[in-house]
C-alpha positions as CSV (number, residue, x, y, z in Angstrom):
1,M,117.5,89.4,86.5
2,N,117.3,93.1,85.9
3,I,114.1,94.1,84.2
4,L,114.8,97.9,84.2
5,V,118.3,99.4,83.6
6,V,118.9,103.1,83.7
7,K,122.2,104.5,82.7
8,N,123.5,108.1,83.0
9,L,119.9,109.5,82.8
10,T,119.9,113.3,82.5
11,K,117.0,115.8,81.9
12,K,117.6,119.5,81.4
13,F,115.0,122.2,80.9
14,K,117.1,124.9,79.2
15,K,119.8,125.7,81.8
16,F,117.9,123.9,84.7
17,V,119.1,120.4,85.4
18,A,116.1,118.4,86.7
19,V,117.8,115.0,86.7
20,D,121.6,114.8,86.8
21,N,123.3,111.6,85.4
22,I,121.5,108.9,87.5
23,S,122.0,105.2,87.0
24,F,120.2,102.3,88.7
25,S,118.6,98.9,88.0
26,L,115.5,97.1,89.1
27,R,115.5,93.3,89.6
28,E,112.4,91.1,89.1
29,G,110.3,91.1,92.3
30,E,112.2,94.0,93.8
31,I,110.9,97.3,95.3
32,L,113.3,100.1,94.5
33,G,113.0,103.4,96.3
34,L,113.8,106.9,94.9
35,L,114.2,109.1,97.9
36,G,114.3,112.9,97.8
37,P,112.6,116.2,98.8
38,N,110.0,117.9,96.6
39,G,111.7,119.3,93.5
40,A,114.5,116.7,93.5
41,G,113.5,115.3,90.1
42,K,111.6,112.1,91.2
43,T,108.5,112.8,89.1
44,T,110.6,113.8,86.1
45,T,112.5,110.6,86.4
46,I,109.3,108.6,86.5
47,Q,108.0,110.5,83.4
48,M,111.2,109.5,81.5
49,L,110.8,105.9,82.6
50,L,107.3,105.9,81.2
51,G,108.4,107.5,77.9
52,V,106.4,110.6,78.6
53,L,109.5,112.8,78.6
54,L,112.5,112.3,76.4
55,P,115.8,112.4,78.4
56,T,118.4,114.9,77.4
57,S,120.9,112.1,77.5
58,G,121.2,108.6,78.9
59,E,119.6,105.2,78.3
60,V,116.5,103.4,79.6
61,R,116.1,99.6,78.9
62,V,113.0,97.8,80.1
63,F,112.7,94.0,79.7
64,D,116.1,94.2,78.0
65,K,114.7,96.5,75.3
66,E,115.4,100.1,74.6
67,L,112.4,102.1,75.8
68,H,111.7,104.4,72.9
69,A,112.3,101.8,70.2
70,H,109.8,99.4,71.9
71,K,107.6,101.8,73.8
72,E,104.1,100.4,72.9
73,E,105.1,96.8,73.7
74,I,106.7,97.8,77.0
75,L,103.9,100.1,78.2
76,E,101.4,97.1,77.9
77,K,103.3,95.6,80.8
78,V,103.8,98.6,83.1
79,N,101.5,101.0,84.9
80,F,101.8,103.9,87.3
81,S,100.1,105.9,90.1
82,S,100.9,109.5,90.9
83,T,99.4,112.1,93.2
84,Y,100.1,114.6,90.4
85,T,97.9,112.9,87.8
86,D,94.4,114.2,87.3
87,L,91.5,111.9,86.4
88,P,88.4,113.2,84.5
89,W,86.5,114.8,87.3
90,R,83.0,114.5,85.8
91,L,83.3,110.8,85.3
92,S,82.4,108.4,88.2
93,V,85.0,106.1,89.7
94,F,83.6,103.1,87.7
95,E,83.5,105.1,84.5
96,N,87.1,106.1,84.9
97,L,88.2,102.5,85.6
98,H,86.1,101.2,82.8
99,F,87.5,103.6,80.3
100,L,91.1,102.9,81.4
101,S,90.5,99.2,81.2
102,Y,89.6,99.7,77.5
103,L,92.9,101.5,77.0
104,Y,94.7,98.5,78.4
105,D,92.6,96.1,76.3
106,I,91.5,94.1,79.4
107,K,89.0,91.4,78.4
108,N,87.1,90.7,81.7
109,R,86.7,94.4,82.5
110,K,83.9,94.2,85.1
111,E,85.6,91.4,87.0
112,R,88.9,93.2,87.0
113,I,87.3,96.5,88.2
114,K,85.5,94.6,91.0
115,K,88.8,93.0,92.1
116,V,90.8,96.3,92.2
117,S,87.9,98.1,93.8
118,N,87.9,95.5,96.6
119,I,91.6,95.7,97.1
120,F,91.6,99.5,97.5
121,R,88.2,99.7,99.3
122,L,86.3,101.6,96.6
123,E,83.1,99.5,96.4
124,K,81.0,102.2,98.0
125,L,82.5,104.9,95.8
126,L,82.1,103.5,92.3
127,S,79.1,105.6,91.4
128,Q,80.6,108.8,92.8
129,P,82.1,111.4,90.4
130,I,85.8,112.1,91.0
131,S,85.0,115.7,91.8
132,E,83.2,114.6,95.0
133,L,86.1,112.5,96.4
134,S,88.6,113.5,98.9
135,S,92.3,113.6,97.9
136,G,92.9,110.3,99.8
137,Q,90.0,108.7,97.9
138,I,91.4,109.9,94.6
139,T,94.8,108.4,95.5
140,R,93.1,105.1,96.1
141,V,91.4,105.3,92.7
142,N,94.8,106.0,91.1
143,L,96.2,103.0,92.8
144,A,93.3,100.8,91.6
145,K,93.9,102.2,88.1
146,A,97.6,101.2,88.4
147,F,96.6,97.5,89.1
148,L,94.1,97.2,86.3
149,N,96.5,95.4,83.9
150,F,98.4,93.6,86.6
151,P,101.6,95.2,85.5
152,K,105.1,93.6,85.6
153,I,106.6,96.9,86.7
154,L,104.6,99.4,88.7
155,F,105.8,103.0,89.1
156,L,104.4,104.7,92.2
157,D,105.1,108.4,92.6
158,E,104.5,109.5,96.2
159,P,101.6,106.9,96.4
160,T,100.7,107.5,100.1
161,A,101.2,111.3,100.1
162,S,97.4,112.1,100.4
163,L,96.4,109.1,102.5
164,D,95.5,109.0,106.2
165,P,98.0,107.0,108.3
166,D,95.8,103.9,108.5
167,T,95.1,103.8,104.8
168,A,98.8,104.5,104.0
169,K,99.8,101.6,106.2
170,Y,97.2,99.3,104.5
171,V,98.5,100.3,101.1
172,R,102.1,99.6,102.1
173,D,101.2,96.3,103.7
174,F,99.2,95.2,100.7
175,L,102.0,96.0,98.3
176,L,104.6,94.3,100.4
177,S,102.5,91.1,100.8
178,E,100.9,90.9,97.4
179,R,103.6,91.9,94.9
180,K,104.8,88.3,94.8
181,N,101.3,87.1,93.9
182,F,101.2,89.6,91.1
183,N,104.9,88.8,90.1
184,M,105.4,92.6,90.2
185,S,108.4,94.9,90.5
186,I,108.0,98.4,91.9
187,V,109.7,101.7,91.7
188,W,108.5,103.8,94.6
189,T,109.3,107.5,95.0
190,S,108.9,109.3,98.3
191,H,110.2,112.2,100.4
192,N,109.7,110.0,103.6
193,M,112.8,108.1,104.6
194,A,111.0,106.0,107.1
195,E,108.5,104.9,104.4
196,V,111.3,104.0,101.9
197,E,113.1,102.0,104.6
198,E,109.9,100.1,105.4
199,V,108.9,99.2,101.8
200,C,112.4,98.7,100.3
């Protein structure tokens, strides 16, 4: 069953074509890779799939519903992680995750934060402000944020770009082994062909 269907999606910024008439679908439980170099339009595509950017033309249907007509309902069941998204730097890791858990209306917030912190090895960093973390640690916080609401669809924009090789492998292995337990489908963007071949 397709839970995401993209038809003829295009995004233009004045005369510049960032995304040019792409179509694809995502099945339940599948990992779909969007491969391309920097500047190829991968992040712009993710932003349109999240409803952050309006497409110039084309259609996005999620859970068999048109995205912009049912945006609030759909976004409750999706999440994303991106190396290009800034978290509030003055807040600690715990404060960031706690605030975001409010936005997703998660009931058992402390338990959920503990769970995602364990998954992404953040236990010793929870009291640290984001400003004191390395880029790899911030990436792990973003991944933990993405799992807070146990989404049905997870959009990952270059999720391992700032990670050391061991942590990148851990993240890939975790996503491959655990996505079935979470009943999760993933859209994974990368410029690394070997990584896309491994996860998809």
